[in-house]
C-alpha positions as CSV (number, residue, x, y, z in Angstrom):
1,M,87.3,215.0,139.5
2,S,83.6,214.9,138.5
3,N,82.4,212.9,135.5
4,E,80.3,215.7,134.2
5,T,81.3,217.3,131.0
6,R,83.3,220.4,131.7
7,V,83.2,223.5,129.5
8,L,85.5,226.5,129.8
9,V,83.9,229.7,128.5
10,V,86.5,232.4,127.6
11,E,84.8,235.7,126.9
12,D,85.7,239.2,128.0
13,E,82.2,240.6,127.8
14,P,80.7,239.8,131.2
15,T,77.1,239.8,130.0
16,I,77.8,237.4,127.2
17,A,80.0,235.2,129.4
18,R,77.4,234.9,132.1
19,A,74.6,234.2,129.6
20,V,76.6,231.4,128.0
21,A,77.7,230.0,131.3
22,D,74.1,230.0,132.7
23,R,72.7,228.3,129.6
24,L,75.4,225.6,129.6
25,A,74.9,225.0,133.3
26,A,71.1,224.7,132.7
27,E,72.0,222.1,130.0
28,G,73.9,220.0,132.6
29,F,77.4,221.0,131.8
30,G,80.0,221.9,134.4
31,V,81.2,225.5,133.6
32,D,84.1,227.7,134.4
33,V,84.7,231.2,133.0
34,A,87.8,233.2,132.0
35,G,87.9,236.8,130.8
36,D,91.3,237.3,129.2
37,G,94.0,235.3,127.4
38,P,96.4,234.6,130.3
39,S,93.7,233.5,132.7
40,A,92.2,231.3,130.0
41,V,95.4,229.3,129.6
42,E,95.7,229.1,133.4
43,R,92.1,227.9,133.8
44,A,92.4,225.4,131.0
45,R,95.4,223.9,132.7
46,A,93.7,223.7,136.1
47,Y,90.1,222.9,135.1
48,E,91.0,220.4,132.3
49,P,87.8,221.1,130.3
50,H,86.4,218.7,127.8
51,L,85.7,221.6,125.5
52,I,86.5,225.4,125.3
53,V,84.2,228.1,124.0
54,L,86.7,230.7,123.0
55,D,86.2,234.3,121.9
56,V,88.7,235.5,119.3
57,M,89.0,239.1,120.7
58,L,90.4,239.0,124.2
59,P,92.6,241.3,126.4
60,G,96.1,240.1,127.3
61,F,96.5,238.1,124.2
62,D,93.8,236.9,121.7
63,G,91.9,233.7,121.4
64,L,94.2,232.4,118.6
65,E,97.2,232.6,120.9
66,V,95.1,231.0,123.7
67,C,94.3,228.1,121.3
68,R,97.9,227.7,120.3
69,R,99.1,227.5,124.0
70,V,96.3,225.2,125.2
71,Q,96.7,222.8,122.3
72,A,100.5,222.6,122.8
73,E,99.8,221.4,126.4
74,R,96.8,219.1,126.0
75,P,94.6,218.6,122.9
76,V,91.1,219.8,123.6
77,P,88.2,220.6,121.3
78,V,87.7,224.3,120.8
79,L,84.7,226.2,119.5
80,M,85.6,229.7,118.6
81,L,83.4,232.8,118.8
82,T,84.1,235.5,116.2
83,A,82.5,238.8,115.6
84,R,84.1,239.0,112.2
85,D,82.9,236.7,109.4
86,D,86.2,236.8,107.7
87,E,87.7,233.9,105.8
88,T,91.3,234.7,106.9
89,D,90.3,234.8,110.6
90,L,88.4,231.5,110.3
91,L,91.3,229.7,108.5
92,V,93.8,231.0,111.1
93,G,91.5,229.7,113.9
94,L,91.2,226.3,112.3
95,G,95.0,226.3,111.7
96,V,95.8,226.7,115.4
97,G,93.5,223.9,116.5
98,A,89.9,225.1,116.6
99,D,87.3,222.5,115.7
100,D,84.4,224.8,114.8
101,Y,83.3,228.4,115.0
102,V,80.2,230.4,115.6
103,T,79.8,234.0,114.3
104,K,78.3,236.6,116.6
105,P,75.5,237.3,117.1
106,F,74.5,233.7,117.7
107,S,71.5,232.0,119.4
108,M,72.1,230.0,122.5
109,R,70.3,227.1,120.9
110,E,72.8,227.1,118.0
111,L,75.7,227.3,120.4
112,V,74.6,224.4,122.5
113,A,73.9,222.3,119.4
114,R,77.4,223.0,118.0
115,I,79.0,222.1,121.4
116,R,77.1,218.8,121.5
117,A,78.0,218.0,117.9
118,V,81.7,218.6,118.6
119,L,81.6,216.5,121.8
120,R,79.8,213.7,119.9
121,R,82.6,213.6,117.3
122,V,85.3,213.5,120.0
123,E,83.5,210.8,121.9
124,R,82.9,208.5,119.0
125,P,84.2,205.1,120.1
126,A,87.3,203.8,118.5
127,M,85.4,200.6,117.5
128,E,83.9,202.6,114.7
129,A,87.3,203.0,113.1
130,A,88.8,200.5,110.7
131,D,91.7,198.3,111.8
132,G,95.2,199.2,110.6
133,A,96.4,202.1,108.6
134,T,95.6,203.3,105.1
135,R,98.3,204.8,102.8
136,I,97.4,207.5,100.3
137,G,100.5,208.7,98.5
138,E,102.8,210.2,101.2
139,L,100.1,210.0,103.9
140,E,99.5,207.2,106.4
141,I,96.0,207.4,108.1
142,D,95.4,205.3,111.2
143,Q,91.7,205.6,111.9
144,R,91.7,203.6,115.1
145,A,94.5,205.7,116.7
146,R,93.2,208.8,114.9
147,R,96.6,209.7,113.7
148,V,98.0,211.0,110.4
149,R,101.6,211.0,109.2
150,R,102.9,212.8,106.2
151,D,106.3,211.5,105.0
152,G,106.7,209.8,108.3
153,R,106.0,212.9,110.4
154,E,102.9,213.1,112.5
155,V,100.5,215.9,111.5
156,H,98.2,217.4,114.2
157,L,94.6,217.4,113.1
158,T,91.7,218.6,115.2
159,P,88.9,216.1,115.9
160,T,86.8,217.7,113.2
161,E,89.5,217.7,110.6
162,F,90.2,214.0,111.2
163,D,86.5,213.1,111.0
164,L,86.3,215.0,107.7
165,L,89.3,213.2,106.3
166,A,87.9,209.8,107.6
167,C,84.6,210.5,105.9
168,L,86.2,211.3,102.6
169,L,88.4,208.2,103.0
170,R,85.4,205.9,103.6
171,N,83.9,207.3,100.4
172,Q,87.1,207.5,98.3
173,G,86.3,207.9,94.6
174,T,82.9,209.3,95.4
175,V,82.0,213.0,95.2
176,L,80.3,214.1,98.4
177,T,78.2,217.2,98.5
178,R,78.7,219.8,101.2
179,A,75.2,218.9,102.6
180,V,76.2,215.2,102.9
181,L,79.5,216.2,104.6
182,L,77.6,218.5,107.0
183,E,75.3,215.7,107.9
184,Q,77.9,213.0,108.3
185,V,80.7,215.0,109.9
186,W,79.0,217.9,111.7
187,D,75.7,216.1,112.4
188,W,73.9,219.1,110.9
189,A,70.5,218.3,109.5
190,D,70.4,221.3,107.1
191,A,72.9,222.8,104.6
192,S,73.2,226.2,106.1
193,G,76.9,225.8,107.1
194,T,78.5,225.1,103.8
195,R,81.2,227.6,104.5
196,V,82.5,225.6,107.4
197,V,83.0,222.7,105.1
198,D,85.0,224.8,102.7
199,S,87.1,226.3,105.5
200,H,88.0,222.8,106.9
201,V,88.9,221.5,103.5
202,K,91.3,224.4,103.1
203,A,92.8,223.6,106.5
204,L,93.3,220.0,105.5
205,R,94.9,220.9,102.2
206,R,97.3,223.2,104.0
207,K,98.3,220.5,106.4
208,L,98.2,217.4,104.1
209,G,98.8,218.8,100.6
210,Q,96.8,220.7,98.0
211,E,96.3,217.7,95.7
212,L,94.7,215.4,98.3
213,I,91.1,216.7,98.0
214,R,89.5,217.4,94.7
215,T,86.9,220.1,94.3
216,V,84.1,219.3,91.9
217,H,82.7,222.7,91.2
218,G,79.0,223.0,91.9
219,V,78.9,219.6,93.6
220,G,81.3,219.0,96.4
221,Y,84.6,217.2,97.3
222,S,86.3,213.9,96.8
223,L,89.4,212.3,98.1
224,E,91.9,211.7,95.3
225,A,93.4,208.2,94.9
226,A,97.1,207.7,95.4
227,P,99.0,208.2,92.1
């Protein structure tokens, strides 16, 4: 199979799907397209994309179900497209394995930038990670293997969730602003996406425990030390 980075675009609006596919192809990506839930799962299995651009609203079954089924077979970064800027939808998307989201309408420039940022996080070499595992309360965090266990049971984190946790761990005891987290985790140069930080923190708390990450109101977040 080719070494080019493959992206699967899942979108039921043909005009949007073609526009996204054409732009990604022009940026040097290999691209495949699916227009409904069942074909998206089938194409993900056959095409083995490095990343999926996934619309939430799809015929057959929705993008959330696509994400669940794909992640159950093979972990793959997912960037969700949503027409509804609703906190519940965003948290559900993050909970089933999405790494990031873009709210419609979006610019192609923003979409490509988000895709590249997610891929950079996934491709970060393991050499950047610290040796061994770190224990915080009931959690065991292995940065080299990118695995987290809670009470001995492995917890599935998306690449973005793990990078957020690792960033907070590296700065344990320090309050990090949302702008700093956006820069270090998402590679965003501006602070326009503070809501994505809040959503990912909520997803981490749901998976790892509500007391793990402390909110410092008006400032940001910090990782709590083990009691």
